[in-house]
Every structure is written in structure tokens, then in C-alpha cells.
C-alpha positions as CSV (number, residue, x, y, z in Angstrom):
1,M,-96.9,25.1,44.5
2,M,-93.9,26.7,42.8
3,S,-93.8,29.7,45.1
4,S,-93.9,27.6,48.3
5,E,-91.0,25.4,47.0
6,G,-89.0,28.5,46.1
7,N,-89.8,30.0,49.5
8,G,-88.6,26.8,51.2
9,R,-85.3,26.9,49.3
10,A,-84.8,30.5,50.3
11,I,-85.4,29.7,53.9
12,M,-83.0,26.7,53.7
13,I,-80.3,28.8,52.0
14,S,-80.6,31.6,54.6
15,R,-80.3,29.0,57.4
16,I,-77.1,27.6,55.8
17,V,-75.7,31.1,55.4
18,L,-76.5,31.8,59.1
19,L,-74.8,28.6,60.3
20,L,-71.7,29.3,58.2
21,S,-71.4,32.8,59.5
22,L,-71.8,31.6,63.1
23,A,-69.1,28.9,62.5
24,L,-66.7,31.5,61.0
25,A,-67.4,33.9,63.9
26,S,-66.7,31.3,66.5
27,T,-63.4,30.2,64.9
28,A,-62.3,33.9,64.6
29,Q,-62.8,34.4,68.4
30,Q,-60.8,31.3,69.3
31,G,-57.6,32.5,67.8
32,P,-54.8,30.3,66.5
33,P,-54.5,26.8,67.9
34,E,-51.9,26.4,70.7
35,R,-48.7,24.6,69.8
36,P,-47.1,22.4,72.3
37,L,-43.7,23.7,73.5
38,P,-40.7,21.5,72.6
39,P,-39.4,19.5,75.5
40,E,-36.5,21.1,77.2
41,T,-33.2,19.4,76.9
42,P,-30.3,20.0,79.3
43,D,-27.8,22.3,77.8
44,E,-24.6,20.7,79.1
45,V,-24.7,16.9,79.4
46,R,-21.3,15.8,80.5
47,L,-19.6,12.5,80.0
48,P,-17.9,10.7,82.9
49,N,-14.5,12.1,81.6
50,G,-15.9,15.6,82.0
51,K,-16.2,16.4,78.3
52,L,-19.4,17.7,76.8
53,Q,-21.4,14.9,75.2
54,R,-22.6,17.1,72.3
55,E,-19.0,18.1,71.5
56,E,-17.9,14.5,71.4
57,I,-20.7,13.5,69.1
58,L,-19.9,16.4,66.8
59,K,-16.2,15.4,66.7
60,S,-17.1,11.8,66.0
61,D,-19.6,12.8,63.3
62,Y,-17.0,15.1,61.7
63,R,-14.4,12.3,61.5
64,R,-16.9,9.8,60.0
65,T,-18.1,12.5,57.5
66,L,-14.5,13.1,56.4
67,E,-13.9,9.3,55.9
68,D,-17.2,9.0,54.0
69,A,-16.3,12.1,51.8
70,R,-12.9,10.5,50.9
71,A,-14.7,7.2,50.0
72,L,-17.3,9.2,48.0
73,A,-14.6,11.0,46.1
74,K,-12.8,7.8,45.4
75,L,-16.0,6.1,44.1
76,A,-16.8,9.1,42.0
77,D,-13.4,8.9,40.3
78,E,-13.8,5.2,39.8
79,L,-17.3,5.7,38.3
80,K,-15.9,8.4,35.9
81,A,-13.1,6.0,34.8
82,D,-15.6,3.2,34.3
83,L,-17.9,5.3,32.2
84,E,-15.0,6.6,30.1
85,R,-13.8,3.0,29.5
86,S,-17.2,1.6,28.6
87,D,-19.1,1.9,25.3
88,Y,-22.1,4.2,25.1
89,N,-24.5,1.2,24.9
90,V,-22.9,-1.0,27.5
91,L,-23.2,-0.6,31.3
92,S,-21.7,-3.0,33.8
93,V,-23.3,-4.2,37.0
94,G,-20.3,-2.9,38.9
95,T,-20.9,0.6,37.6
96,L,-24.5,0.4,38.8
97,K,-23.3,-0.8,42.2
98,K,-20.9,2.2,42.4
99,T,-23.8,4.6,41.8
100,D,-25.7,2.9,44.6
101,D,-22.7,3.2,46.9
102,I,-22.3,6.9,46.0
103,D,-26.0,7.5,46.8
104,R,-25.7,5.7,50.1
105,L,-22.6,7.6,51.1
106,A,-24.1,11.0,50.1
107,R,-27.3,10.3,52.1
108,R,-25.3,9.3,55.1
109,I,-23.2,12.5,54.9
110,R,-26.3,14.6,54.4
111,G,-28.0,13.0,57.4
112,R,-25.1,13.7,59.7
113,L,-24.9,17.3,58.5
114,K,-28.6,18.0,59.0
115,R,-28.6,16.4,62.5
116,F,-27.2,19.5,64.3
């Protein structure tokens, strides 16, 4: 009884090995999966005034980024002054709000810079 059970396991294992090797061989023949090509975008979209749309967007983003950077620097200076004025175990709600505003401005600037 023991030998037929061992023989059955050996046959089952050999079948599994055969199936795995066939699966690996078929995937090796297929090659890498095809990636879809990104949709083509027109290079030069012009606005009604004749200017390039991309250039105008970049200029606008640059102006807004400068404004946000100025506000960020001002908030950082205010935060530093608030922390220097406060005691080591006291933190005001206004100080926490400034840290949230700093985080929001930094994320906005980072998002604009990563866009193009």
C-alpha cells in the first residue's frame, strides 16, 4: 500500500513540474507585454491672440508660484517669531494654523513645479 501511495505522489509531482515548466516556457516565448503609447498631444496650441498656450500657462504658474513663495516665507518668519515668543510647553492654535498654511502653500508650489 505504501509503495503505490509513494508512486502516486511521484507521478503527481512530476505532472506539476511538467505543467510549471510548460507555463514558464510559454511566457518566455510571449516576450514582454506591450505598453500602450501615450496619446499624442499637439506641440503648438495657440491662443486667439497668437501666443502659445503652454507659454502662457507657464508664465501664469511662475507668477503664482512667486506669490506663494513670498507668502510662504512670510508665514515661516511669523511661525519662527511665534515659537520664540512662546514657552516650551505652550503652543497656540494660531501657530498650528500657520503650520497648516505653510504645508498647504508648499504643496501647491510643489504641484505647480512638478506639472511641467
